[in-house]
N, C-alpha and C positions, 0 to 999 in steps of 0.2 A: 549904317543900317542895311544898305544893299549888300555890302560884304558879308554881314552876319546872315542875311537871308540866303545868299549864295552858298555859304558854308552848310546851313541847315539843309538846303536842297541836296547838296553833294552828299552829306551824311545820310540823308533819307534814301537817296538813290543807291548809295553803297550798301546800306542796310537791306533795302529790297533786293538788291542784286545777290547778296549773301543768302537771303531767304530763298530766292529762286534756285540758286545753286545747290543749296542744301536739299530742297525738295526734289530737284531734278536728279540728284544722286541716288535717290531711293527707287529701287527696282524690286519688282516682284521676283521670288525664287524661280530659277530656271525650270522649264517643264521637265517632268520625270521622264527618264528613259523608258522605253516600252517594256524592256525586261524588268521585272520586279523581284521582290524577295522570295518569290516562289509562288507557284499557282495556288489558288484556293483549292480546297479539296472538291472532289466531285460530289455534288449535292443534289439529292432529289428534293427540290423545293417544296412539292406537294407533301411528300412524306414528313419533312421537317415541320411544315405548317401544321400537319395533323398532330404531330408531338407537342408542339406549342399549344394547340387548341386544347389538347388533353390536360395540360397543366393549368390552364385558365379555369377549368371546371372545379378546381379545388378552392373554396372560399376562404382563403388564408388571410383574413381581414385583421387589421390592427385597429382597435378602437381607441385606446389611450394607453400611455406608458404604465406598465404594471397592472393593466386592466384584464378583463377575461379574455381568454384565448380559445379559439376553437382548436384544441389540440388534435382532434381527430383529422381535421383538414390538413394540418401540416404533416402529420405522420402519414396520411394518405398520399401526399405529394411526394414525400421521401420514398415510399414504395414505388410510386409511379416513375420517378426519375431512375430508380435502380432497374426497373424493367425496361425503361426506354433506352437506356445507355449501358448496355451490358459490358462493353469493353472498359469503359471508365470505372465501373464498379469492380471489375476483375483485376485491372492493373493498377489503379490508384488506391491509396489508403484513404478510407473515409473515417472521419471522426464526428461525434455529435458533441456540441458545445451547449451547455444549459439545455440539453435534450432536443431542442428544436432548430437550432442553427447548425450548419454543416461546414466542414473543412475537409477539402480533398488535397492529398499531397501526391504530386507527380515527381518522383525523384529524378533529377537530371543526371547527365553523363558525368558532370563535375559537381557533386554535392557541396564542395567547399565554395563555389562561386555564389555570389549574392543572388538570391532567389527573386522571382517575380510573384506578385500577388494580384490576382484578378478577382474583383469583388462584384457581388450582386445581391439582391434581396428578394426573398420569396413572398413577403407580405405585401398587401395592397391596402389602399384606403377603402373605407366603406362607400356604399352607394346610397345617398340620401333618398328616402322613400319618395318625396315629392317629385323627384327627377326621373324615377325608375320608369315611368311610362313614356319618357322621352327617348329611350334607347330603342334603336332599330332592332337590335338583337338583345336578348337578356344578357345582363352584364356578366353572368357566370356560365353562360351557355357554351362558350368556346366555339361558337358557330363559325363555319367557313362559308363564305358567301362573297360574290362579286370580286374575287381576288384578295380578300382580306381575311384575317383571323380577328374575330370580334370578342371583346370583353375586357373586364378589368384585369390590368396587369399585362396587357399586350404592348404597352409602351413603358410602363412603370410598375415593376421592372423585371417581370418573369422573362421578357424577351432577352434581357442580358444573361440571366441564368441559363436559359435553354440555348442561346446561341453560343455561349462558352462551351457547354457540355456537347453541342453538335460539333463544334470545331475540334475539341479534344478527341471525341469519339472518331471523327474522320481521320485525324492525324494517327491515332493509334491503329486504325484499320490499315493505313499505309506503312506502318512500322516505324513511324517517327518517334524519336526520343529526344527530348529537349536537352540543350547543352547545359542548362542549369535547373535547379528545382523550381517547379511552379506550384503555388498554392492557389487553390480555388476556394473562396470564403463566401458563403451565402447566408446572410443574417435572416432572422425572422421577425425583427421589430423595428426596421429602419424607419417606417412611417411614423413612429412615435419616439424616435430618438436613438435607437440602437443600443440602449443601455444594457440590455440583457442578451444582445446578440453579438453585434460587431465588437463592442467594447471588450467583452471577455475573450473573443476570438483574438483580438489584437494583443491583449494582455498575455494570453497563452503563448503566442508565437514569439512575442518579445522576450518572455521568460526563457524561451528555448534558444535565445540568441539570434533570432531572425532579423536581418538587416537588409531589406529589399533594395534591389537595383531599380525597380519599378513597382509602383502600385497604381492600379487603374480601377476606378469605380464609375458609376453613372454621374451625370451632372451637366456636361456640355452636349451639344447636338449639332447637326447639320440641317440647314434650312435656308430658304431664300428670304430676302428682306430682313435678315438679322441685324445689320448695321447700316446707318444712313450712308449712301454713297457707294455701297458695295452692290454691283449688279450680280444677278445669278445667285447660286447657292454658295454659302460659305460655312465654315465650321468653327465653333468656339469650344475651346478646351479650358476647363476649370483648372486654375493653378492655385487657387485658395478659395476658402468660403467664409461667408460672414458668421459671426458668432450668433447665438441665440439666447434670448432672455425674456421671460414673461414675468412681469410684476403685478402683484395684487394690491390694489389701492382700496382700503377700507375706511370709509368715513363713518364716525360715530358721533351722535348728537341726541339730545333729549327726544324721545318719542311722545306719543300722546295723540290728542284729538286734532284733526286738521283744521278745526275752527280756531284754534289758538296756537298758531305756529310760533316757534321762537324766532329770534333774529337770524339764527343760522341753523339750517336743517342738514341732515346727513346727505340728502339727494342734491341739494343746492351746492354744498361743499365739494361733493364728488364731481358734479358737473363742471364747476369752476376749474377743478384740478385737471380735468381732461381738456378743457378749452385752453388752458395755459400751456399744456404740453403740445398741442396741435399748433398754437400760435408761436411757440418757440422751438422750431425744429433743430435738430443737430446741425452743426456747421457742415458745409460741403468742402470737399478737397479733391483736386484732381491728381492725387499721388498714389503711390503703391500699385496694385494690379491694374487699376482703371487707366492710369497714365500709360503703363505698359501695353494695355489693349489698344489705346488710341495710336500709340507709336507703331504698333504692329499692323494696324489697318492702313496706315498711310500709303504704303507702296501701291495698294490696290484702288486707292481712291481717285476720283477726277482731280485734275490738277489744281483747281481752286481750293478744294478740301485738303488736298495734299499739302498745299503751301501752308495751311494753318496747322495741320497735324505734324508736320516736320519741324515746326519751330515753336514748340510749346514754351520754351524759355521766354517767349514774347507774347505768343498768342494764347497761352493757357487760359487766361480769364475768358476769352471770347469762346474757346472750345468748351469750356466748362458751363458757360451760359447756355450754349447750344444744347449740350447733353441734359441740362436740367430742365429743358423745355418739355420733356415727357417723363412719365413716372419711371420707366425703365432706366433711362439715363440718369435721372436724379437719384435713384436708389443705389446706383453704382458708386456714388460719390459721397454718401452720408449714411449714418445710422438711421434706420426708419423707425417711426413711431406709429403704431397701429392699435388703437382700442378695439378689442375683439369680443368682450364679454361684459355685460352689465346685469346686475340684479339688485332689487330693492322692493320693499313693500309687500303687503299681503291684502290690502284693501284700499279703496280709493279715498276713504276718509280717515285713515290711520297714518300717522307719521311714523315711518320706519326708524328705529334707533340706529340702524346700520344700512349702508349702501356700499356695494362692491363693484369694482371694475377690474378687468384684467387687460393690461396693455402689453402688447408684444413688440419687442425691439429685435431688429436684425443688425448686428454690430459690425461695423466696417473695421478692417485692419487699422491699427493705430489707437483703437479704443478697447476697452475691456468691460467685462461684467461689472467690476467695481467702479470704473469711471462713469459708466452709464447710470448705475444705480444712484451714485452720488449726484449727478446732474439732475435726475429726476426729482430727487428730494429737494434740491435747491430751487428748481423751478416751480414745484408744487408749494413749498413753503407754507404748510397749513397744519397747525397742531391738532386739528380734528381728524387728520388722515394719517393712517400707518401704511407703510409701503414695505412689502416683503415679496421675496421670489415665490412663485408657484411651485408645485411639485413637478413641473415639466422639467425635461432635461435643459440644463444650461451649459453653454460652452462659450468660451472666448474665440475670437476669430482664429482661424487656422493660420499657421505659417504659410508663407508664400513659397511655392516650389520653383525650382531652377529651370528656366526655359532654354538654358544653354546646355543642359545635360543630355547625354545620349538617350536617356529615357523619353524626354519630350521630343527629341528629333525623330525617334522611332515611331512615336505615336503620330506625329505630324505627317511623316512620309506614309504611314499606313492609311491615314484618313485620305490623303491625296489620291490614293489608289482605289478608294472604296467603289466608286461608280465609274464604269467604262465610259471614256470620252470626257470626263470632267476632271479638272484639277483645281479643286476649290481652295480659296485662301483659308489658312488655319490661323485662328486668332486666339491668344490666351485671354482669359477674362476671370472676373470674380464671380463666383457662384453665390447667388443671393439667397437660395434655399439651403437646406442641410442634407448632407449625405453621410453614410457610414465611414467615408474616407477620413473624416475629421479625426478619428481616433488614431490614425497613422501619423498625424501632423507632428507630434512631439518627437517622432522616431525616425523621420525621413524627410529629405527636401526633394523627393522624387514621386510625389503623390499627385495624381492628375485625375480628371473627372471628364468623361465623355461617353454618352450613349450613342453607339454606332448604327443608328437607324436614320436614314435620310428622311426627314419629316416633310410631308406634303402640306397643302393648304388646309389650314384649320387643325392640324394635328397638335400644335402646341396647346390649343384650348381643350383638346381631348384628354390630356394628362390630367388626372384627378377630376375630369369633367365627364360629359355625356358622350356616349358612343366611342369609347376608346377602342382603337383598332390598329392593326399593322398590315401592310400590304406584303404579299408573298416575296416580291422582288426586293423589298426593303429588309425583310427578315433575312433573306439570303445574303444580302449585303452585310449585315451584322455578322453572320457566320463567317463570311469571307474576310471580314476585318479581323476577327479574332484568330482565324487561321494564319493570315499573313503576319499578324503581330507575333504569334508564337513562333513562326518560322524565322523571324528576325531577332530573336532575343540573344542571339550570339554576339550581336553588335553593342550590347550594353556594357 
C-alpha cells in the first residue's frame, strides 16, 4: 500500500512538474522595435474630428431588414464624403452597389497581387425615444465638446468609414501608392444583416475573381478589463463570428371566453415551450476559437492562471467552469437562447387562438442553422406549436480564420503600435454579434474583425446605447492604425 501511495505521489509530482514547465515556457511576444512600418500621416486631429462630426449629422438609420430607408440621408452622406475627401474621389474608382452601398478601388502597383479589403458600414441603429432625453448631446448633432465627437455612429461604425478615408486621403497626399490593390467597401445595412449591402458587394467582387490576402471589418476592440487576469489594456481580434437565427414559435389552440378555458391554451403552450428552451440550454464546449483565445491569453496571465491555461488537456473542465461563471464567458462556449418578442391576445377576457414568440439564437462554430432548429423542435416537442424561421437574415457560423497567416500577424503588429508607450496583448476571439465580414467567410480564411478605437471606461455600453462618443485622440489612433496597416501590406 505504501509503495502504491509512493508511486501515486511520484506520478502526481511528475505531472505537476510537467505542467509547471509547460506554463513557464510560455512567454509574451518580445517588445516591438521603436522603428515601425512607417510613420502615421500628419493629421490635424481637430479637422479630422470635424469631418467625422459632419458625417454623424446624416441620420442613416437602419430600422429593419428590407424596411424603409431614409434614402436622402445616405445620398447626402455620399455627397459629403465626396466633398470631404477630394483626393480619394479623384484618384480611386467609386462604384455604387444597390444604389446606397459604396466600393472604392485603389489600384496597386502590382494589380496581379492578392488585394486587401477594408470594410465599414454607414448605417446606424435607431435611438429609442424613451432614452433620447438621456443624451448629453442630441444623437445626430455631431456636437464637438469636451474633447469628444458625440452622436450615433461615432463608435459603430462611421468612425471606421471616416478613419479609413482619412488614412487613404493622407497617404494620397504624400504620393503613396499601395503595392497591391485595395478595396474600400462601405455597406448601408449592416445593422440589419447586410443582405442588400455587404452581400452583393462580396458577390460582385468574387465574380470578378477577387481573392483577398486580407479582409478587415469591425468586431474586436481594445480596452481595459477585457479578460480576467489581464492587467491594463488588451486587444481582441475576431477570427470568426457566431451564426444568427431567429425562430418564430406559434401556438394555436381554441379561442373563446376566458370563463371556460380548455385544458390547453395557446398562451400556456407557448409559455411552457419557452420555459423548456431556457431550462435546456445548448451544451458548452471549450473548443474552436474560444480554446485558441484562452491559449493566446496564457502568456500574459499571472502564473496561477497561466498554469491552468497552458494545460487545457488536463485543466480544460476547470477553465470552462470559470468562463461559464459570467454571461460573456458562457456565451463564448455555447449557442445562446434568447426569447426576444412575445405577442398574444386582444382583451383580458378573451382566449387568443394564437400566441407567438420570437427566440433568437447565436450559433457557435460546430453547430448550424439546421442542427439548432432540429434541437429546438425536439426540446419543445408540442403539436400545438409550429416553429419556423423569421424573415431576419440567417447565417451559419463563419469559418475560423488563420492566426498564423501574414494577414493576422500584420493586424496584430499594427495594433501593438496603436498607442504610444503601450504594447497591448493581442488575443484572437469569437465575435458573438454579427458583422458584414461574414459574407467573405466562404471565400477566404483571412477575414478578421477589429475596431481600431481604444475604448475608455463605459464606452462598450455606449455602443448601441446612450451618449455614444469618441475622443479626438482615440479617433486619431484609428486613423494611424489604418495608415500603418496600409503601409505594411507589402508583407502579405
